[in-house]
Wavefront OBJ file of the C-alpha trace (Angstrom):
o trace
v -0.153 -0.099 -0.216
v 2.873 2.697 1.278
v 3.934 2.237 -3.264
v 0.707 2.806 -4.089
v 0.068 6.162 -1.785
v 2.974 7.258 -2.973
v 2.601 6.859 -6.622
v -0.922 8.958 -6.069
v 1.013 11.393 -3.905
v 3.543 11.762 -6.659
v 0.779 12.303 -9.761
v -0.573 14.853 -7.726
v 2.554 16.499 -6.904
v 3.445 16.926 -11.147
v -0.386 17.818 -12.066
v 0.046 20.833 -9.746
v 3.510 21.185 -10.550
v 2.455 21.790 -14.510
v -1.133 23.539 -14.100
v 1.494 26.061 -12.240
v 3.602 26.663 -15.711
v 0.088 26.780 -17.115
v 0.375 29.720 -15.940
v 1.825 32.452 -18.275
v 3.270 35.250 -15.857
v 1.887 38.456 -15.499
v 3.921 41.518 -17.133
v 4.902 43.492 -14.122
v 3.408 47.692 -15.185
v 5.784 50.550 -14.213
v 4.691 52.796 -11.659
v 2.963 55.577 -12.521
v 5.215 57.942 -10.586
v 8.281 57.115 -9.998
v 11.691 59.166 -9.180
v 15.449 58.290 -9.516
v 18.080 60.706 -7.622
v 22.272 61.182 -8.532
v 25.069 62.868 -6.540
v 27.381 64.980 -8.532
v 30.916 63.392 -9.187
v 33.975 64.104 -6.920
v 35.483 67.393 -6.962
v 39.305 67.080 -8.734
v 38.340 64.906 -11.547
v 40.294 65.534 -14.716
v 38.592 67.660 -17.419
v 35.945 66.554 -19.755
v 32.441 64.645 -20.246
v 32.082 62.634 -17.466
v 29.422 59.625 -15.924
v 28.233 61.281 -12.713
v 25.320 58.341 -12.074
v 23.604 55.206 -13.989
v 20.361 53.389 -13.444
v 19.142 50.773 -15.199
v 15.561 48.691 -15.171
v 13.778 46.269 -17.532
v 11.709 49.306 -18.596
v 15.271 51.926 -19.582
v 18.329 53.628 -18.452
v 19.433 56.373 -17.482
v 22.483 58.361 -17.369
v 24.319 61.454 -15.953
v 27.312 62.834 -17.319
v 28.600 66.387 -16.805
v 31.388 68.960 -18.752
v 34.666 68.977 -16.092
v 35.943 72.557 -15.803
v 38.668 73.145 -13.680
v 37.639 69.495 -11.791
v 34.029 70.623 -11.184
v 31.581 69.461 -12.529
v 29.573 72.406 -14.738
v 26.643 71.481 -16.700
v 24.913 68.005 -15.665
v 22.849 66.343 -18.736
v 20.433 63.196 -18.292
v 20.737 60.600 -21.356
v 17.849 58.434 -21.545
v 18.458 55.082 -23.162
v 21.543 56.326 -25.527
v 20.036 60.046 -26.080
v 20.827 62.804 -24.563
v 17.652 65.321 -23.633
v 18.450 68.691 -24.173
v 14.789 69.203 -23.243
v 12.179 72.672 -24.183
v 12.645 75.388 -22.224
v 9.069 74.486 -20.901
v 8.543 70.914 -19.812
v 5.668 68.716 -21.017
v 2.890 68.580 -18.568
v 3.748 67.238 -15.853
v 1.080 65.651 -13.136
v 1.287 67.889 -9.502
v 0.823 65.125 -7.578
v 3.271 63.178 -8.941
v 5.814 66.362 -8.328
v 4.624 66.722 -4.583
v 4.936 63.250 -4.063
v 8.822 63.322 -4.956
v 9.290 66.282 -3.104
v 9.508 68.807 -6.041
v 7.705 72.649 -5.310
v 5.088 73.649 -7.658
v 5.817 76.115 -9.279
v 9.412 75.229 -9.504
v 12.578 77.062 -11.005
v 14.364 76.766 -13.810
v 17.598 76.894 -14.744
v 19.168 78.338 -17.779
v 19.231 76.511 -20.804
v 22.514 74.727 -21.132
v 23.780 74.960 -17.260
v 21.955 72.421 -15.274
v 23.872 72.441 -11.527
v 23.699 71.311 -7.835
v 23.994 69.662 -4.924
v 22.126 66.453 -5.997
v 20.293 65.539 -9.356
v 16.336 64.047 -9.547
v 15.319 62.382 -12.582
v 11.114 62.350 -12.308
v 8.973 59.939 -14.275
v 5.944 60.817 -14.598
v 3.049 58.011 -16.162
v 0.169 58.647 -14.856
v -1.058 61.188 -17.800
v -1.463 60.070 -21.858
v 2.233 60.255 -22.593
v 4.915 59.490 -20.447
v 7.393 62.818 -19.180
v 11.040 62.036 -18.017
v 12.007 65.366 -16.077
v 15.381 65.671 -15.105
v 15.746 68.845 -11.630
v 18.641 69.991 -9.854
v 18.712 70.592 -6.445
v 19.346 74.307 -5.523
v 19.592 75.325 -2.125
v 16.547 73.416 -0.843
v 13.977 73.247 -3.880
v 14.296 71.149 -7.180
v 14.680 73.265 -10.191
v 13.984 72.363 -13.419
v 16.994 71.568 -16.339
v 15.764 69.097 -18.990
v 12.428 66.725 -19.970
v 11.459 64.875 -22.502
v 8.162 62.528 -23.094
v 8.895 58.895 -23.213
l 1 2 3 4 5 6 7 8 9 10 11 12 13 14 15 16 17 18 19 20 21 22 23 24 25 26 27 28 29 30 31 32 33 34 35 36 37 38 39 40 41 42 43 44 45 46 47 48 49 50 51 52 53 54 55 56 57 58 59 60 61 62 63 64 65 66 67 68 69 70 71 72 73 74 75 76 77 78 79 80 81 82 83 84 85 86 87 88 89 90 91 92 93 94 95 96 97 98 99 100 101 102 103 104 105 106 107 108 109 110 111 112 113 114 115 116 117 118 119 120 121 122 123 124 125 126 127 128 129 130 131 132 133 134 135 136 137 138 139 140 141 142 143 144 145 146 147 148 149 150 151 152
């Protein structure tokens, strides 16, 4: 009898495993609102363009690069999936609730084109509207100041 019971248990376990394998894995959606923070480069680096930060996920790749002059980062830029984002002077529409949840005060200041600086940097990704938007900010004192943005 024990062999018959163990055979029945083995068959039930195989049937259960087959049922689990037949269920397709559900694709996880990206969050409606997300933020990734980056630090500045360490002072004293060689002049030229330097990598300041990198974030990779299954949804894409964010790089932060800076132009270094005299050992200091002078202009930080966001690179999304290999494409440098200069961005418009006025950003695409962003959800106020998304920005507030990521500690970006409304209305936010805008940095001059070609001069994105700060003590830290943040990329806010807002997928709550029609088109997803990635916005790049530099921390100026206590507030985040807009540098560039693009639709995804």
